[in-house]
C-alpha positions in Angstrom: 0.0 23.2 -17.7 -1.9 20.1 -16.7 -0.3 17.1 -15.1 -2.1 13.8 -14.4 -0.7 11.2 -12.0 -1.5 7.5 -12.1 -0.6 5.3 -9.1 -0.2 1.5 -9.1 0.6 -0.7 -6.1 1.2 0.0 -2.4 0.3 2.8 0.0 3.9 3.9 -0.1 3.5 4.6 -3.8 0.3 6.5 -3.0 2.3 8.7 -0.6 5.1 9.2 -3.2 2.6 10.3 -5.8 1.1 12.8 -3.3 4.6 14.2 -2.7 5.1 14.6 -6.4 1.8 16.3 -6.9 2.5 18.7 -4.0 5.9 19.7 -5.6 4.2 20.1 -9.0 1.5 22.3 -7.6 4.1 24.5 -5.9 5.7 25.1 -9.3 2.4 26.2 -10.8 1.3 23.0 -12.5 -2.4 22.0 -12.4 -3.1 18.5 -11.2 -5.9 16.7 -13.0 -7.4 13.2 -13.0 -5.5 10.4 -14.8 -8.5 10.0 -17.1 -8.4 13.6 -18.2 -6.4 15.2 -21.0 -3.1 16.4 -19.7 0.2 17.9 -20.9 2.1 15.2 -19.0 1.3 11.9 -17.3 3.3 10.6 -14.4 2.9 6.8 -14.0 4.0 5.6 -10.6 4.6 1.9 -11.2 4.5 -1.4 -9.3 6.4 -4.6 -10.1 5.2 -7.1 -7.4 3.8 -9.5 -10.0 3.7 -10.0 -13.7 0.2 -8.5 -13.6 1.6 -5.4 -12.0 4.1 -5.0 -14.8 1.3 -5.4 -17.4 -0.9 -2.8 -15.6 2.0 -0.4 -15.5 2.7 -0.7 -19.2 -1.0 -0.4 -19.9 -1.2 2.9 -18.0 1.2 4.4 -20.5 -0.9 3.2 -23.4 -4.1 4.5 -21.8 -2.5 7.9 -21.2 -1.3 8.3 -24.8 -4.8 7.3 -26.0 -6.1 10.4 -24.2 -3.3 12.7 -25.5 -0.8 11.2 -28.0 1.5 14.3 -27.7 1.7 14.2 -23.9 5.0 13.9 -22.1 5.0 10.5 -20.2 7.1 9.8 -17.1 7.5 6.3 -15.9 8.7 6.0 -12.2 8.3 3.6 -9.3 9.5 0.1 -8.8 9.1 -1.2 -12.3 11.0 1.8 -13.6 13.7 1.3 -11.0 14.3 -2.4 -11.6 13.9 -2.5 -15.4 14.9 0.9 -16.6 16.3 -0.3 -20.0 13.3 -2.4 -20.7 10.9 0.4 -19.7 12.8 2.9 -21.9 11.7 0.9 -24.9 7.9 1.2 -24.2 6.3 3.1 -27.1 5.6 6.7 -26.3 7.5 6.8 -23.0 9.7 9.9 -22.6 11.4 9.7 -19.2 12.2 6.8 -16.9 12.7 8.2 -13.4 14.2 6.2 -10.5 12.7 5.9 -7.0 15.4 8.0 -5.4 14.8 10.8 -7.9 11.0 11.2 -7.6 11.3 14.5 -5.6 13.0 16.0 -8.7 9.8 15.6 -10.8 8.9 19.3 -10.7 12.3 20.5 -11.8 12.4 17.9 -14.6 9.0 18.9 -15.9 9.8 22.6 -15.6 12.9 22.1 -17.8 10.9 20.1 -20.3 7.6 22.0 -20.5 8.2 25.5 -19.2 11.6 26.3 -20.7 11.0 29.5 -22.9 14.1 28.7 -25.0 13.1 25.1 -25.7 9.9 23.9 -27.3 9.5 20.2 -26.2 8.3 17.6 -28.7 8.0 13.9 -28.4 10.7 11.7 -29.9 11.4 8.0 -30.2 14.1 8.1 -27.5 13.5 7.8 -23.7 15.7 9.6 -21.2 16.7 7.6 -18.1 17.2 9.5 -14.9 18.4 7.1 -12.3 20.4 7.6 -9.1 22.0 4.7 -7.2 19.3 3.5 -4.8 21.8 1.5 -2.8 24.0 4.4 -1.8 23.7 5.6 1.8 21.1 8.3 1.8 19.1 10.6 4.1 15.4 10.1 4.3 13.6 12.7 2.2 10.0 13.6 2.4 7.7 16.7 2.4 4.4 17.6 4.0 1.5 16.5 1.8 -2.0 18.1 1.9 -3.7 16.3 -1.0 -4.0 12.6 -1.7 -5.8 12.5 -5.1 -9.1 13.4 -3.5 -8.9 10.7 -0.8 -10.1 11.1 2.8 -7.1 9.3 4.1 -3.5 10.7 4.4 -0.6 8.3 3.9 2.4 9.3 5.9 5.6 7.6 4.9 7.8 7.1 7.9 10.3 4.6 6.5 11.5 3.3 3.1 13.7 0.4 2.0 14.1 -3.0 3.5 17.1 -5.0 4.9 15.4 -8.4 4.6 16.3 -10.9 1.9 13.1 -12.7 1.0 13.8 -14.9 -2.0 10.7 -13.9 -4.0 10.9 -10.1 -3.4 12.3 -7.3 -5.5 11.9 -4.6 -2.9 15.5 -4.4 -1.8 16.6 -3.7 -5.3 13.8 -1.3 -6.0 13.9 0.6 -2.8 17.3 0.2 -1.3 18.2 -0.4 2.3 16.0 0.6 5.2 16.1 4.2 6.3 13.8 6.0 8.8 12.4 9.5 8.8 13.1 11.6 11.9 10.5 11.5 14.6 10.1 15.3 14.6 9.5 15.4 10.9 6.9 12.6 11.0 5.0 14.4 13.8 5.1 17.6 11.8 3.8 15.8 8.6 1.0 14.2 10.6 0.0 17.6 12.1 0.0 19.2 8.6 -2.3 16.4 7.3 -4.7 16.7 10.3 -4.7 20.5 9.8 -5.6 20.0 6.1 -8.7 18.1 7.2 -7.7 14.4 7.0 -9.6 12.2 9.4 -7.5 9.1 9.1 -3.7 9.0 9.1 -2.2 5.8 7.7 1.4 5.2 8.7 3.2 3.5 5.8 6.6 2.2 4.8 8.3 -0.5 2.8 9.0 -2.4 6.0 7.0 -0.3 8.4 7.8 -1.9 11.8 11.5 -1.5 11.3 11.1 2.3 11.7 13.7 3.6 14.2 16.1 0.6 14.1 18.7 2.8 12.4 18.0 5.4 15.1 17.9 3.2 18.2 14.2 4.0 18.6 11.1 1.8 18.5 8.2 1.9 16.2 5.7 1.6 19.1 7.2 4.7 20.7 6.6 6.7 17.5 3.0 5.5 17.4 2.5 6.5 21.0 3.7 10.0 20.2 1.4 10.3 17.2 -1.8 9.3 19.0 -1.1 11.8 21.7 -1.5 14.6 19.1 -4.7 16.7 19.4 -7.4 16.7 16.7 -10.3 14.8 15.3 -8.6 11.9 13.6 -7.6 8.3 13.9 -4.4 6.4 13.0 -4.2 3.2 11.0 -1.1 1.0 10.4 -0.4 -0.4 7.0 1.2 -3.8 6.6 3.6 -4.7 9.4 5.7 -7.9 9.7 5.1 -10.2 12.6 8.5 -9.9 14.2 8.1 -6.1 14.5 4.9 -6.3 16.5 6.0 -5.9 20.2 3.8 -6.0 23.3 3.9 -2.2 23.6 2.3 -1.9 20.1 -0.4 -4.4 20.9 -1.1 -2.6 24.2 -1.5 0.7 22.4 -3.9 -0.7 19.9 -5.9 -2.4 22.7 -6.1 0.7 24.9 -6.3 3.6 22.5 -9.5 4.5 20.7 -7.6 6.8 18.3 -5.6 3.8 17.0 -7.5 1.6 14.7 -8.0 -2.0 15.9 -6.6 -3.4 12.7 -3.4 -5.3 11.8 -2.3 -6.5 8.4 0.4 -9.1 9.1 1.9 -10.8 6.0 1.9 -14.6 6.3 3.0 -15.7 2.8 3.0 -19.4 3.9 2.0 -21.5 6.8 4.5 -24.2 6.1 7.9 -24.3 7.7 9.8 -25.6 4.7 8.2 -23.0 2.3 8.8 -20.2 4.8 12.5 -21.1 5.0 12.7 -21.3 1.2 11.1 -17.9 1.0 13.7 -16.6 3.5 11.0 -15.1 5.8 12.4 -14.1 9.2 9.8 -16.0 11.2 8.5 -19.6 11.7 5.0 -20.8 11.6 5.0 -21.0 15.4 6.3 -17.5 15.8 3.6 -16.1 13.4 0.9 -18.0 15.3 2.2 -16.8 18.7 2.2 -13.1 17.6 -1.3 -13.3 16.2 -2.7 -15.1 19.2 -1.2 -12.4 21.5 -2.7 -9.6 19.4 -6.2 -11.3 19.1 -6.3 -12.0 22.8 -5.4 -8.5 23.8 -7.3 -6.4 21.2 -11.1 -6.7 21.3 -12.7 -7.0 17.8 -9.3 -6.9 16.0 -9.5 -6.8 12.2 -6.8 -9.1 11.0 -5.6 -9.4 7.4 -2.7 -11.1 5.7 -0.9 -11.7 2.4 -0.5 -15.3 1.2 1.4 -16.8 -1.8 0.3 -20.1 -3.2 2.3 -22.2 -5.7 5.7 -21.1 -4.5 8.4 -23.3 -6.1 8.4 -26.7 -4.5 5.1 -26.3 -2.7 3.6 -29.8 -2.3 0.0 -30.5 -1.6 0.9 -31.2 2.0 2.7 -27.9 2.4 -0.2 -26.1 0.9 -2.5 -27.9 3.4 -0.4 -26.6 6.3 -1.0 -23.1 5.1 -4.7 -23.7 4.7 -5.0 -25.3 8.1 -3.2 -22.4 9.8 -5.5 -19.9 8.0 -8.5 -21.9 9.1 -7.2 -21.8 12.7 -6.8 -18.0 12.9 -9.5 -15.4 13.0 -8.7 -13.5 9.8 -11.2 -10.9 8.6 -9.8 -10.8 5.1 -6.9 -12.2 3.0 -4.9 -11.1 -0.1 -4.2 -14.3 -2.0 -1.5 -14.3 -4.7 -0.4 -17.1 -7.1 3.4 -17.2 -7.2 4.8 -15.2 -10.1 8.6 -15.5 -10.9 10.4 -12.1 -10.7 13.6 -11.5 -12.5 16.5 -10.5 -10.2 15.2 -12.5 -7.2 16.8 -15.6 -5.7 13.5 -17.6 -6.3 13.7 -16.8 -10.0 16.4 -19.4 -10.2 14.2 -22.0 -8.6 12.2 -24.3 -10.8 8.7 -23.0 -11.1 7.3 -26.5 -10.7 3.7 -25.9 -9.5 1.5 -26.1 -12.6 -0.7 -23.1 -13.4 -4.0 -25.1 -12.9 -2.8 -26.2 -9.4 -1.9 -22.6 -8.5 -5.3 -21.5 -9.7 -7.1 -24.1 -7.6 -5.1 -23.4 -4.5 -5.8 -19.7 -4.9 -9.5 -20.4 -5.3 -9.5 -22.6 -2.3 -8.0 -19.9 0.0 -10.1 -17.2 -1.5 -13.3 -19.1 -0.7 -12.0 -19.8 2.8 -11.2 -16.1 3.2 -14.8 -15.2 2.2 -16.2 -17.6 4.7 -14.0 -16.1 7.5 -14.9 -12.6 6.4 -18.6 -13.3 6.8 -18.1 -15.0 10.1 -16.1 -12.0 11.4 -18.6 -9.4 10.2 -21.6 -11.2 11.7 -20.1 -10.6 15.1 -20.7 -6.9 14.7 -24.3 -7.1 13.4 -26.4 -4.6 15.3 -23.4 -3.0 16.9 -22.3 0.6 16.5 -18.9 1.3 14.9 -17.2 4.5 13.8 -16.9 4.7 10.1 -14.8 7.2 8.1 -17.1 8.2 5.1 -15.1 8.7 1.9 -15.4 11.5 -0.7 -16.4 9.0 -3.4 -19.7 7.1 -3.3 -20.1 3.4 -3.9 -20.3 3.0 -7.7 -23.0 0.3 -7.7 -25.5 1.6 -5.1 -24.7 5.3 -5.1 -24.6 5.2 -1.3 -21.9 6.6 0.9 -19.0 4.2 1.7 -16.3 3.9 4.2 -14.5 1.6 6.7 -14.8 0.9 10.4 -11.7 1.2 12.6 -11.3 -2.6 12.3 -11.5 -2.3 8.5 -15.0 -3.6 7.8 -16.2 -1.9 4.5 -19.6 -0.3 5.0 -22.1 1.4 2.7 -25.1 3.5 3.9 -27.6 6.1 2.7 -26.8 9.7 3.5 -26.1 13.2 2.3 -22.9 14.5 0.9 -22.4 16.6 4.0 -21.3 13.4 5.8 -18.3 12.8 3.5 -14.9 13.0 5.1 -16.3 12.6 8.6 -16.0 10.0 11.4 -19.6 8.9 11.9 -21.2 6.4 14.4 -22.9 3.8 12.3 -25.0 0.7 13.3 -24.3 -2.3 11.1 -27.6 -3.6 9.9 -27.0 -6.2 7.2 -24.0 -8.4 6.6 -23.0 -10.6 3.7 -19.8 -11.9 2.1 -19.8 -9.0 -0.4 -21.4 -6.1 1.4 -22.1 -4.6 4.8 -24.9 -2.0 5.1 -25.4 0.4 8.0 -27.3 3.4 9.2 -26.1 6.6 10.8 -27.0 7.0 14.5 
């Protein structure tokens, strides 16, 4: 039987999907592309914004358009937070909680491979949902396939103990819990042995790994980069207060560790940061970034920013814009505030008009483009190591990949170069595209 998986949202979701695929393959299911006809579709959802909710629902509709008789499973954060609402989506058969994802193979076996039961679609959805807030042991398995990608996402931690007023993560993922160091090392080794050239460490609040074990995240990174093999390590999003001097030193001194940090900002204004319940101030964010930029040559620096948070005045927005202007970001992810049910901020008056949000978003997006171009121009004519991906650039048909400091590059080359770390000279730089040639 054929199973298709569709993943929305973060890198942790990508890892979760890869785990589910591994378990399904072990039980004899065949994994196919989400655009192909399958006997079942597993939709791993996201609920960060209203747009994420819409995309998750749309994925169900698209799957049923391919095969109206397919069994459809809805899992992930949307499913976890809004199980009753999700169960009413037309054509949906199972709503599966985040803590229950590793039961996917057993569930589909009972439904589709039970010789005494011929499964047929019905109008009712089944909700399978454990209590995400119960004390639990971290569960993960080695993964050898990430939907055809050249990068392996290794989940080292899940959950979050912060209480950001706009965020649904605590309710969707539960409290922070860390995987054991030995298990993480083993999972990394398995991924490298399977041919992955880039290992991305991921988690819901990545830098808090080890706090429940009296260990530090930087010590885990140190052990991983000591492993033998032709691969590099990248960190996914990490909050500023979890970036210590040891981690900065490791990035600065270790070629195997990518010179790239994605440090969520959300706002550059003290009042808004406090209203968001972020655990740092403007000054603390600035200090962490300046330490990192000073120590790490050519650091690729990204951030998430929210505009139009309840109560955000023009002056407060300007404080954010000025801070971004001051810092050497190489890219930004800019979001217009979207009220989320179940959060503290949902009770706040959403008092920034939509047209103002749109203009502020455009303002920061344009600034981000200017800063991206300025950053990339510094590397013109230089040689950088690029991991070339399995999929070619859709517009040019050229090979594509990223440098260690996360500059996207396209270049002409043969398929034999795919999934390899290649020295590339950056030849042409623009806001939208960087072209290079193999050396």
